[in-house]
N, C-alpha and C positions, 0 to 999 in steps of 0.2 A: 230619447234621452240616453239609452244605452249606448247608441253609436256615438254620441257626443263624448260620453265618458270613456269609451275605448280609444277614441281619437286623443283625448286628453292624456290617457295613460301612456300612449306611444310617445307623446311629447314630454311626458312626465310633469306637465303643468299646463294649465289653461285658465287664464283669469275670466275668460268669457263664460266658462262653465259655471264657476261659482256666482257670477253675476246673474246668469240665466236662472239659477235655483231661486234667488231672492224674488223673482217675478212670477214664479209658479203659484197657482192657486193652492190653498190649503188642502183641498180634496185630492190634488195630484201629488202632494209631497209624500204621502205615505206610499203610494205606488212606486215613486222614484226611489225612495229609500230601500224598499224591498229589492228593487232591481240592482241597486248599488250593492247591497249586501250579497246577493246571489252572485253578482260578477266577482266580488271580492273572494268568496268563498270557493270559486273555481280552482284557483291555484295560488293561494296566498304565499306559499313558500317560494314561488318564482318571481314575485314583485321585487323591484329595486327599492331602496330606502326612499327615494323621491316619490315612487308610485304609492308606497304604503302611506306617506305623508299626505298625498292627494286624497287617497281614501279616507284618511282620518279627518281631514278638513271638511270633506263633503258630508260624511256620517254626522260629524259634530254639529255642522251648521243646521242639519235637518231634524235631529233628535227632539229637540224641544218644540218642533213645529208639527208633530204628528200625534195622533191620538194614542190612548193607552194600549189598544190592541196591537198597534204597530211596534211600539216600544218593547212590549212584552215579547213579541215575535222576534224582534232584533236581538234581544237579550239571550233568548233561547238558542238562537242560531250561533251567536258569537261566543257565549260563555266558555265552551270547552277548548276553544282554539288557542294555541300558543302565538299566534300572529295577530291576534285581535289588537287594534290600537289601544295602547294604554289609557289615553285620555278618554276614549269611548267607554272602555270597561269601567273606569272610575265613575264616569258620569252616570252610566246605567245603574251601577251598584249603589250609588248615592240616592236613587229615586225613592220617593216616599212610598210608592206603590210596591208592594212585596212581589207582585207578579212580574214586575220589571227588574227589581233589585235582586230577588231570590236567586235566579239561575247564575247571575255573576257572583254573588257572595259565596255560593255553595261550590262553585265549579271553576271559576276563572283563575288561571295561573298568572294572570297579568296584575293581580292585586297583591301589593307587598304588605309586609307585617305592619308597617306604620299606618297604612290606610285601614287595615282590618282592626287594629287596636282602636283607632279613632271612631270607626263605625260601631265597635262593640261598646264603646263608652257613651255613644250619643244616639243610636238608632233604636227603633222599637224592638220589642220581644220577638216579632216575626222575623226581623232582620238578624237578630242574634241566633234564632233557631237555624237560619240558613248558614250563617258562618259555622255553627257548631257541627254541620254536616260535612264540612270539607274534608278531603282525603287526608290531608296533613295540617295540623294546627299547632303552632309553636307555643311554648310556655307563656310567653308575654301576652298572647291572646287569650289563652285559656284562664290566666289569672283574672282577667276582666269578666269573662263569660260566667265563671263560677261564682263570682261575687255579685254581678248584676243581673244575671239571667234568671228566668223563672224556672219552675220545676221541669218543664219540657226541655228547656235548653240544657239544664244540667244533666237530665236523663239521657239526651242525645249525646252529650259529651262523654259521659261515662261509658256509653256503649260504643264509642267511636275508637277503634284501636289506633287510629292515626293521630288522636289528640295526645299531646305530651303535657304533663303537669310539673310545675315547679314544687318545692317543698311547701311553699305557702299555698299554692293551688291544690295540692293534695290535702293539706290541712283543712281548708275551707270545704272541699268535696266531702271529707269525712264528717265534718261538723253538720252538713246538710244532710247526709245520709242517715244520721243517728235516728231520726224520727220518720223515716220514710223506707218502708220495707222494700219497695221495688228498686229504689236508688241504692239501698244498701246491697242488695243482691247484684246489681250491676257493678258496684265498686268491687265486692268480693270476687267477681269474675275477671277483674283486670289483673294481668300478670305483673304489671309494673308497680303496683302498690306494694311496698315492703310488707313482709309478714308481721312485724310488730304492730304496724298501723292497722292491719287488718284484724289482728287480735284485740287491739284497743277498740276498734269499731265494734266488734262482736260484743265485747264487755259492755260497751256503753249503749249499744242499740238493742240488745236483747230485752232489757226491762221495758223499753218504749214499745217495742214490737209486741210483747206479751200484753201490755196494757191495750194496745190497739186491737189485738185479738179478742180480749174480753169485751171491749166496747162494741166491736162489730158482731162479735157472737150473739149479742143481746138484740141486735137490730136487723141481722141479715141471716141468710141460710148458713147451715153448718159447712157447706162447701167453701165458701168464701173464707171462713175462719180457718179451715184446714189449710187452704192455699197459703195464708200468711204464716201458719206454723211450719209449713213445709219449707219456706224461704229460710227460716232460722235453722231448721234441721239440716238442710243442704249446706248452709254455711258452716255449721258446726262439723259436719262430715268433712267438708272440704279443708278446714282449717286444723282440725284435730285427728283426722284419720291417719292411718299408717300408710299413706299413699307413697309411691316410690320416690317422688320428688322430695317430699317432706322427710321421710325416713332416711334417705340418702344423706341429706344435710345433717341430721342428728347422728347418723352413724359415723360420719367423718369427725363430727365434734366429740363424740364419746371416745373415738380412738385417740384423738389429739390430747383430750383431757386426761385420759388413762396413762398416756406416755408421760405427760408432765408430772402427773401424781406419782408415778413410779420413780421418775428421775430426781425431782426436787420437792415434791409435795405441793399441795395447793395452798396459796396464800393471797393476801390482798394485792401484792405486786403482780401475781399472775392474772388476777381478775382485772386489774387495771389495764394490763397488756391486751387482754381480749376485748376490753371496752374500746380502747384506742384503735383497735384494729376493726372496730364495728362488727365483731364476730358474735352476733345474737345468740346462736345455738351454743357456742362454746361457753358464754356467760351462764346461760340456762343450766347447762350440764355441770359446770363447775360449782355453781351455787347449790345444785341439788345434791352433789357429792359432799360438799362441806357441811350442809345443813341436815342431811339424812332425809330430805323430802323428795317427792317425785318430781320429775321435770315439768309435767303438765301444770303442776300447782305453782312452781317457780315462774313458769312462763306467764301465768295469769297475773301473779303478783307484780311482775315487771311492766305490765301494761295497764294496771288499774289506776285510775286517776287519783285516788286518795293516798295511795303509797303506804297505807297503814300496815298491812301484812308485810310488805317488803321491809319497812323500817323495824318491825319486831324481829324478823329473822336476822337482819343485818346487826341489830344491837345484840342479840344473843350470840352471834359469831364474833363480836368484838371488833366489828368493821368501823373504820373512821368515817367522819362525816364527809371527808373529801371523796371517799369511794362511793358513798351513798348518793351524793350529789351528781356524780358521774353517771351512776345507774339510772338515776331519774332522768337525766338530760339525754341519755342514749336512746330513748324511745319516745321523746316528745317531738310531735310533728312541728311544734313551735317552741322556741326556748322559753323557759320560765322567766318571768320578770325577777329582778333582784329582790323585790319586796316578798313575792310568793316563795322564792327559795329561802330567804331569811326566816319566814314563818315556818317553813318545813324544817329548817335547821334546828330551830327552837324546840319544835315538837320532838325531833329525833334526840336531842340532847337531854330532853326532859324524861324520856322513858327509863324507868329504873331497870338496871342490868338483870336483877334477880327476877323481875316480872317477865322480862323478854325471854330469859332462859326457861322458866317454868312453862311459858306458853309454847315455845319451840318443842320442849320435851313432850307436852301433851299432844302436839301435832305429829311428832315422831312416833308416838305410841299408836296413834290412829293409823299411820302409814303401815306399821308392822302388822296391826290387826287386819287391815284390808288386803296387804299384799304379801304378808309373811316375812319372816326375818331372813335376812340375807345369809 
């Protein structure tokens, strides 16, 4: 059979070869297919277009006529190759058996985004896990995976540095991490998740993780409970420590805000400029200077979901609703609905100025007591 195929390759076509395959016994077809694949892998880069088409036709004709073991072997052999026929790669990747589809879904460069999106929408969780392990995954694919995938799929994605996330994908990922300490830890370790979103996750997840800690502490050993606590502590250290990366960002922000303060003073217009530039650190530092509060407190106010403390400080400073709405939108992984924003506007306008001022003064006194007067 191999001699016949080699002869056909020289001629770049042989109708008799394909006719011969149809008359082979099923028990022989697996052996033939292995021989065909071995021959193809000898030097795929040297074959002409016509020769590659012949290989594709022969492989495709035999794929569905061999048993599971042969299909799985074929997939493992062909998955990494850049010359694997596209039709063969897609057919194997569509197999219901994960031992066949898995290698292709996780490795093959011959599967385009359209195919992978459709697979992510329709295939089993095992198939989704294979896709989530690819070296590179586009945002349109991860959008489907984080929405439809089970916990293992999402954990694999979060730990995959080659996976890219859209804003919507990040939002879904953060939502799913809120009640999952292991997933939260994986998300916190990703360098591509913006700092405001990480802080928001920490604020939202901490309470859930503490509840989990208490529940598991009652049913399991202290070691497991301590492990969960360590996840939160590590995240807290990473997000709020004076690490070089974080402090350098705030160091530049403090320099910039100090220069503006000296030249023209801090105002609502200056804050709006920082917001429009998406300069989170500058917004934090400027609000801290204007309110007399510490930057870490301002940072937390900006990412809290209720926005209550932020609105009290803004009201005390006499900031307009227009500015407050921009502050709220700045750190939303998803835009607020018009209805939710209108409810927030009503709450803000209902806050008595005098009450907000007294509340801010109380917090200023606490800051002075804790950190000393400037």
